[in-house]
C-alpha positions in Angstrom: 129.6 -31.8 -115.2 132.0 -28.6 -115.6 129.3 -26.0 -114.1 129.4 -28.3 -111.0 133.0 -28.0 -110.7 133.0 -24.6 -110.6 130.4 -24.5 -108.3 133.1 -26.8 -105.6 135.8 -24.1 -106.6 134.5 -21.2 -106.4 132.0 -22.2 -102.6 135.6 -22.6 -101.6 137.2 -19.9 -102.7 134.3 -18.3 -101.2 134.8 -19.9 -97.9 138.0 -19.0 -97.4 137.8 -15.5 -98.3 134.9 -15.2 -95.9 137.2 -17.0 -93.0 139.8 -14.4 -94.1 137.8 -11.2 -93.7 135.2 -12.4 -90.6 137.4 -9.8 -88.9 135.2 -7.0 -90.6 138.2 -5.3 -92.6 137.9 -5.2 -96.3 141.2 -3.7 -98.0 139.5 0.4 -97.8 135.9 -0.9 -96.9 135.3 -1.3 -93.0 133.0 -3.7 -92.6 130.6 -3.8 -89.5 127.5 -5.7 -88.0 125.0 -4.2 -85.6 122.8 -6.6 -83.0 118.7 -6.8 -84.3 116.7 -9.3 -82.5 112.6 -8.5 -83.3 109.9 -11.3 -82.3 112.6 -13.4 -80.6 114.6 -14.0 -83.7 118.5 -12.6 -84.1 118.4 -10.7 -87.4 121.8 -9.9 -89.7 122.0 -6.3 -90.1 125.6 -5.2 -91.1 127.1 -1.9 -92.2 129.5 -1.1 -95.0 131.2 2.5 -95.4 134.9 3.7 -96.6 137.5 2.7 -94.0 138.2 5.8 -92.0 135.3 7.9 -93.2 131.3 8.5 -91.2 129.4 9.3 -93.8 126.0 10.9 -93.5 124.1 9.5 -96.0 122.8 6.3 -94.6 121.2 3.2 -96.6 119.0 0.4 -96.1 119.1 -2.4 -99.0 116.4 -5.0 -98.3 116.7 -8.3 -100.8 114.3 -10.4 -102.9 113.0 -13.7 -102.5 114.8 -17.1 -101.6 118.0 -15.4 -101.3 119.7 -12.8 -99.0 121.5 -9.9 -99.0 124.6 -10.6 -100.0 123.8 -10.7 -103.8 123.7 -6.9 -103.7 128.1 -7.3 -102.5 129.5 -9.8 -105.5 132.7 -8.9 -105.2 133.8 -9.2 -108.9 135.9 -6.2 -110.6 133.4 -3.2 -109.8 130.2 -4.7 -109.7 129.0 -4.7 -105.9 126.5 -1.9 -105.1 127.2 -1.9 -101.6 131.0 -0.5 -102.9 130.3 1.3 -105.3 127.3 3.5 -103.3 130.5 3.5 -100.6 132.5 5.0 -102.5 129.7 7.5 -103.5 129.5 8.4 -99.7 127.1 6.7 -98.1 127.2 4.0 -95.1 125.5 1.0 -97.2 123.8 -1.4 -94.2 121.8 -4.6 -95.2 119.1 -6.9 -93.9 118.4 -10.5 -93.7 114.8 -10.7 -92.7 113.7 -13.5 -90.6 115.0 -16.8 -91.9 116.8 -16.0 -95.0 120.3 -16.1 -95.0 122.6 -15.0 -92.0 119.7 -14.1 -89.8 118.5 -17.0 -87.0 116.2 -20.0 -89.1 112.3 -20.0 -88.6 110.3 -22.7 -87.8 107.8 -21.7 -90.3 108.6 -20.4 -93.8 105.3 -19.2 -94.3 105.6 -16.6 -91.4 108.2 -14.4 -93.1 105.9 -12.7 -95.2 105.3 -9.3 -96.8 103.8 -7.6 -94.1 106.6 -9.7 -91.6 109.5 -8.7 -93.7 108.4 -5.0 -93.6 108.7 -5.3 -89.9 111.9 -6.8 -90.2 112.7 -3.9 -92.2 111.5 -1.4 -89.9 113.0 -2.5 -87.2 116.7 -2.3 -89.1 115.5 1.3 -89.9 115.0 2.2 -86.3 118.1 0.5 -85.4 120.5 2.8 -87.8 118.7 6.0 -86.6 119.4 5.1 -83.4 123.6 4.7 -83.8 123.6 7.1 -86.4 121.2 9.8 -85.0 120.2 10.5 -88.4 116.3 11.6 -88.5 115.6 9.9 -92.0 117.7 7.3 -94.1 117.4 6.2 -97.8 115.9 2.5 -98.6 116.4 0.6 -101.6 114.4 -2.7 -102.0 114.4 -5.1 -105.0 112.3 -7.7 -106.3 110.3 -9.2 -103.8 111.8 -6.5 -101.2 110.4 -3.9 -103.3 106.9 -5.3 -102.0 108.6 -5.2 -98.8 110.4 -2.1 -98.7 107.3 0.0 -100.1 104.6 -1.5 -96.9 108.2 0.2 -94.8 108.0 3.3 -96.0 104.0 3.6 -97.0 104.2 2.9 -92.7 107.2 5.9 -91.7 107.1 8.2 -94.4 108.8 10.1 -91.6 112.0 7.8 -91.6 112.5 7.6 -95.0 114.2 10.2 -97.2 114.3 8.5 -100.6 113.0 5.5 -101.6 114.3 3.0 -104.6 112.0 0.2 -105.8 114.0 -1.6 -108.1 112.7 -3.8 -110.5 109.4 -3.6 -109.0 106.5 -6.1 -108.2 103.8 -3.9 -108.7 101.4 -7.0 -109.3 100.7 -10.6 -108.8 103.7 -12.7 -110.9 100.9 -15.2 -111.7 98.3 -17.9 -109.8 100.7 -20.7 -108.7 100.0 -22.6 -105.2 102.2 -22.7 -103.2 102.3 -25.7 -101.3 105.6 -25.8 -99.0 106.6 -23.6 -96.7 110.2 -23.6 -97.6 111.8 -23.6 -100.9 114.4 -26.3 -102.1 117.4 -24.0 -103.3 119.8 -25.2 -105.9 122.6 -24.2 -108.1 119.6 -23.9 -111.1 117.4 -21.8 -109.3 120.1 -19.8 -108.0 121.4 -18.5 -111.7 117.7 -18.4 -113.3 117.7 -14.6 -113.7 120.6 -14.6 -115.6 119.4 -14.1 -119.5 120.4 -16.4 -122.4 120.9 -16.8 -125.4 118.3 -18.2 -128.6 120.1 -21.7 -127.9 119.5 -21.2 -124.3 123.1 -21.1 -123.0 124.0 -18.1 -120.8 124.1 -14.8 -122.7 127.9 -14.4 -121.8 127.8 -11.0 -123.6 125.4 -9.8 -120.8 126.3 -11.4 -118.0 129.7 -12.4 -117.1 130.6 -16.3 -116.2 132.3 -15.2 -112.9 129.5 -13.2 -112.0 127.2 -16.6 -112.3 129.7 -18.9 -110.5 130.3 -16.3 -107.6 126.6 -15.4 -107.4 125.9 -18.9 -106.9 128.5 -19.7 -104.9 127.4 -17.1 -102.7 123.8 -18.5 -102.8 124.6 -22.0 -101.5 127.0 -20.5 -98.7 124.8 -18.1 -97.1 121.4 -19.3 -98.2 121.8 -23.3 -98.3 119.5 -25.5 -99.3 116.0 -24.1 -97.5 114.7 -20.4 -97.7 111.7 -19.0 -96.3 108.5 -19.0 -98.6 105.9 -16.5 -97.6 107.2 -13.7 -99.6 107.0 -16.4 -102.6 103.6 -17.5 -101.6 103.0 -13.6 -101.3 103.7 -12.9 -105.4 102.8 -16.0 -106.9 99.0 -14.7 -107.4 97.0 -13.2 -110.3 98.7 -10.7 -112.5 95.4 -8.4 -111.6 96.2 -8.8 -107.7 97.9 -5.4 -106.9 100.9 -5.9 -104.6 102.6 -2.2 -104.6 100.2 0.8 -103.6 102.1 3.3 -105.4 99.8 6.3 -104.6 100.7 5.8 -101.4 104.4 6.5 -101.4 104.2 10.4 -100.7 108.4 10.0 -100.9 110.4 11.2 -103.4 110.4 7.5 -105.0 112.2 6.0 -108.1 111.2 3.2 -109.8 113.9 1.4 -111.9 114.3 -1.7 -113.8 114.9 -3.1 -117.3 112.8 -3.8 -120.4 113.5 -7.4 -120.5 112.3 -8.2 -117.0 110.3 -11.5 -117.0 108.6 -10.7 -113.3 107.1 -6.8 -114.1 103.9 -6.1 -115.1 104.5 -3.6 -117.6 101.3 -2.6 -118.7 100.4 -1.9 -115.4 103.8 0.1 -115.2 103.1 1.7 -118.3 99.1 3.1 -116.9 101.0 4.7 -113.9 103.3 6.7 -115.9 100.9 7.8 -118.1 99.9 9.4 -115.3 102.6 9.9 -113.1 103.1 12.1 -109.3 106.1 14.7 -109.4 107.3 13.0 -106.6 108.2 10.0 -108.3 111.3 9.3 -111.4 111.6 6.5 -113.7 114.7 5.2 -115.2 113.9 2.3 -117.8 117.2 0.3 -118.9 116.4 -1.0 -122.5 118.0 -4.6 -122.7 118.3 -5.3 -118.9 115.9 -7.7 -117.3 115.7 -8.7 -113.0 119.7 -8.5 -112.4 120.3 -5.2 -113.8 123.1 -4.7 -111.6 124.9 -7.1 -112.2 124.5 -7.4 -116.2 127.9 -5.8 -117.7 126.2 -3.5 -120.6 123.7 -2.5 -118.0 125.6 -2.7 -114.3 127.2 0.9 -114.7 123.9 2.9 -115.9 122.2 1.3 -113.4 124.5 2.8 -110.6 125.3 5.7 -112.2 121.5 6.7 -112.8 120.2 5.6 -109.0 123.4 7.4 -107.3 121.6 11.2 -109.7 119.0 9.8 -107.8 119.6 9.2 -104.4 122.1 13.0 -104.6 119.6 15.1 -106.2 118.6 17.7 -104.4 114.8 17.5 -103.2 112.3 20.1 -104.2 
């Protein structure tokens, strides 16, 4: 009961917050949306910068399956990855794949699979390059977004300066027949990735209660009851099925992940690291899970390692 009460409280708080910020400004930050359409579907593309600045560095963030790009901007203390990157001098762009979040709905939830989503990302990249005049941008994918971002980067290496694969889904996560074109979202599912203690409760030494409440409320607000299942069908395949061809990526690439992530194939990651190409860097955060950017002991370390990679000169 307490969880439900907090859910409604935070949901209405989020409604008020979104309504008050609909003009596109936040204290110290400037938020702007950019029209984008592909395949007859309006896609949500937005940019956050420090107010009064026009950064030369641009990074596009690509969300995972089920929930959309709001997850990069959980506005509590200094957890927001969007605002951290903006303070580090970046114009931070986010795109919602067709059918997700603030993009238009789709009739067939299986349509926006990994390949389709990669084309949405490429359309966003082209728009960013056109709007900014920059020849290359940085690209970050998280979870299923690593599959999508790697496909987009492989097809357009000349447009990507650096690639970040955060919690990379190198292989299938296990065979499971995805029968329904849309996933039925729930509060419990939204909170599923947060670490639990030995008795099965949320481990509040890892994730603050307010983070969980805001995360789940945001999922309900932006993503609603249903999300497309094309990406889920792509990843719910045998663990022997390769989903990301790392050898095909020639641009500077960061693999960053926790060593307590239930979705990762650590054997394949270890095999790759044993013969890692010079254009790759690997950062492993001990004790962290799939949502490192929101875990109290780890998020600062995650932010710092990410920005250090982005800021280092390309050799």
